[in-house]
C-alpha positions in Angstrom: 113.6 82.4 41.9 110.2 83.7 41.4 109.3 87.4 41.5 106.1 87.0 42.9 105.9 87.7 46.7 103.2 86.2 49.0 100.8 88.9 50.4 101.2 89.8 54.0 99.3 87.5 56.3 97.0 88.8 59.1 96.8 87.4 62.6 94.9 84.2 62.5 92.2 83.1 64.7 94.2 80.5 66.5 97.0 83.0 66.9 94.5 85.4 68.7 93.0 82.5 70.7 96.5 81.5 71.8 97.2 85.1 73.0 94.0 85.3 74.9 95.0 82.1 76.9 98.6 83.4 77.4 97.1 86.8 78.7 95.3 84.9 81.4 98.4 83.0 82.4 100.3 86.3 82.3 98.0 87.8 84.7 98.0 84.9 87.0 94.4 84.0 86.5 95.4 80.6 85.1 98.3 79.2 87.0 100.4 76.2 86.6 98.4 73.0 87.3 95.2 74.8 86.3 93.0 73.1 83.9 91.4 74.8 81.0 87.8 74.6 80.3 87.0 71.9 77.8 87.7 72.7 73.9 84.0 72.8 73.3 83.3 75.2 76.1 86.2 77.4 75.0 84.9 77.5 71.5 81.4 78.4 72.6 82.6 81.2 75.0 84.9 82.7 72.4 82.5 82.3 69.5 85.0 80.2 67.1 84.9 76.9 65.7 86.3 73.8 67.6 89.1 73.6 65.0 90.4 77.1 65.8 90.6 76.1 69.7 92.4 72.7 68.7 95.0 74.5 66.6 95.5 77.3 69.3 96.1 74.5 72.0 98.5 72.6 69.7 100.5 75.7 69.3 100.6 76.4 73.1 101.7 72.6 73.6 104.4 73.2 71.1 105.6 76.1 73.2 105.4 73.9 76.3 102.9 76.3 77.9 100.3 73.6 78.3 99.9 69.9 78.1 97.1 68.4 76.3 96.3 64.8 77.3 93.3 62.8 75.6 90.6 62.0 78.4 92.4 64.4 80.7 91.9 67.9 79.1 94.6 70.6 78.7 96.6 71.6 82.0 99.0 74.6 82.2 102.5 73.4 82.6 105.0 75.0 84.8 107.3 76.7 82.3 109.7 79.3 81.5 108.6 82.5 79.3 112.1 82.8 77.7 111.2 80.7 74.5 108.3 83.1 73.9 110.4 86.2 73.5 111.3 84.3 70.1 108.0 84.2 69.0 107.0 87.7 67.4 103.4 87.2 68.2 104.1 86.4 71.7 107.1 88.7 72.4 105.4 91.8 74.3 103.3 89.4 76.6 106.5 87.4 77.4 108.5 90.7 78.3 105.7 91.7 80.5 105.8 88.4 82.4 109.7 88.1 82.6 110.2 91.8 83.6 112.0 94.4 81.8 114.9 94.5 84.2 115.9 90.8 83.8 115.8 91.1 80.1 117.7 94.1 80.0 120.4 92.7 82.3 120.7 89.4 79.9 121.3 91.8 76.9 124.0 93.4 78.9 125.7 90.1 79.7 125.3 89.0 76.1 126.9 92.2 74.7 129.7 92.2 77.2 130.6 89.0 75.2 129.7 90.0 71.6 131.8 93.2 72.0 134.7 91.0 73.2 134.5 88.7 70.2 134.3 91.7 68.0 137.4 92.9 69.0 139.0 89.8 68.3 137.4 89.2 64.9 135.8 92.0 63.3 136.7 92.6 59.7 137.2 95.8 57.8 133.9 95.2 56.2 132.2 94.9 59.7 133.8 98.1 61.0 132.7 99.9 57.6 129.0 98.9 58.5 129.5 100.3 62.1 130.9 103.4 60.8 128.2 103.8 58.2 125.4 103.3 60.8 126.9 106.0 63.1 127.2 108.4 60.1 123.4 108.1 59.8 122.9 109.2 63.2 124.6 112.7 62.3 122.8 114.8 62.6 121.4 113.3 65.7 117.8 111.7 65.4 115.1 114.0 67.0 112.5 111.1 67.2 112.8 108.3 69.7 111.8 105.4 67.4 114.3 106.6 64.5 117.1 106.7 67.0 115.9 103.2 68.4 115.8 101.8 65.0 119.5 102.9 64.4 120.5 101.6 67.6 119.2 98.2 66.9 121.1 98.3 63.7 124.2 99.2 65.3 124.0 96.4 68.0 123.1 93.8 65.5 126.1 95.0 63.4 128.3 94.7 66.4 127.1 91.2 67.2 127.7 90.1 63.6 131.2 91.4 63.9 131.7 88.8 66.6 131.3 86.1 64.0 128.9 84.2 66.2 125.6 83.6 64.8 124.2 81.9 67.8 124.9 85.1 70.0 123.5 87.1 67.3 120.5 85.4 67.2 120.1 85.1 71.0 120.5 89.0 71.0 118.2 90.2 68.2 114.9 89.8 70.1 116.3 91.5 73.3 117.1 94.6 71.3 113.4 95.1 70.8 113.0 95.8 74.3 110.8 98.9 75.2 110.5 100.3 78.7 107.1 101.9 79.4 107.6 105.5 79.4 111.1 105.3 77.8 110.2 107.6 74.9 109.3 110.3 77.5 112.9 110.2 78.9 114.3 110.8 75.2 116.0 113.9 74.8 118.8 115.4 72.7 121.2 114.9 75.8 120.4 111.2 76.1 120.4 110.7 72.3 123.9 112.4 72.0 125.2 110.3 75.2 124.1 107.2 73.2 125.5 108.0 70.0 128.8 109.1 71.7 129.0 105.7 73.5 128.4 104.0 70.1 131.5 105.7 68.8 133.4 104.9 71.9 132.5 101.3 71.2 133.5 101.4 67.7 136.8 103.1 68.4 137.7 100.1 71.1 136.7 97.6 68.5 138.7 99.1 65.8 141.7 99.5 68.1 141.4 95.9 69.3 141.4 97.2 72.8 139.9 94.6 75.0 140.1 96.8 78.1 138.5 99.7 76.4 135.7 97.7 75.0 134.8 96.4 78.3 134.5 99.9 79.6 132.7 101.3 76.6 129.9 98.4 76.7 129.5 99.1 80.6 129.4 102.6 80.0 126.7 102.2 77.3 124.4 100.5 79.8 124.7 103.4 82.4 123.1 105.8 80.1 119.9 106.3 77.9 116.2 106.4 78.7 116.2 102.7 80.1 119.3 102.5 82.0 119.5 99.7 84.7 119.7 102.3 87.4 116.4 103.8 86.1 114.7 100.7 85.8 115.7 99.9 89.3 114.4 103.2 90.6 111.1 102.8 88.6 110.7 99.3 90.2 111.2 100.5 93.7 108.5 103.2 93.1 106.2 100.5 91.7 106.9 98.1 94.6 106.2 101.0 97.0 102.9 101.8 95.5 101.9 98.0 95.3 102.8 97.8 99.1 100.7 100.9 99.9 97.9 99.6 98.0 97.8 96.3 99.9 98.0 98.1 103.3 94.9 100.2 102.0 93.0 96.9 101.1 93.7 95.4 104.5 92.4 98.0 106.4 
């Protein structure tokens, strides 16, 4: 293996064009069935070469976001946003479109199964990794990002302890979820509750106690800066504000 490493690659023009198109889809400006302007018109309006547009469209076609047919142009497909969360350059856009609650709920369901597998399959090495991560959280992190980075390590290690690579890969992007304003809800108390919940999860897995594991993972999703109940509350507030704005526009 060579010691030479490639230099980091900045985001390419086709990437930027693809994201520009996706943003218009995300806002509803472009809906399934809508036809994009011709590639030549897109190139002129964006100030890029035709080859850049072609590559961006090919990428979106590979993601099943658009369908490009010779002679018929490029049409927005009816599609699901889920595959986009596994593309790092599209993740945040996909998250906005799917909605934080659905993604958070999907994570909860996945982790409900990964912890059960961990109870059955975790090795001494897996448990040692989990203990080491918890040890690094003492003293408690005072910064939200530091706590979240450790939190991600813990949950990936828990998934790895379940010895199922598919579940681990499904969970990984969901661990990157961030709720708007979550950092403002971070406090010493929420941090303490989170790492206390992690310790309870580890204890349940180490003792091979399935019922305790079920309770522990359920408790984990009831606390923290983006607990489901808080997401629901924010959603109700947002819906009420949207309804109020709609009523004002009708007057």
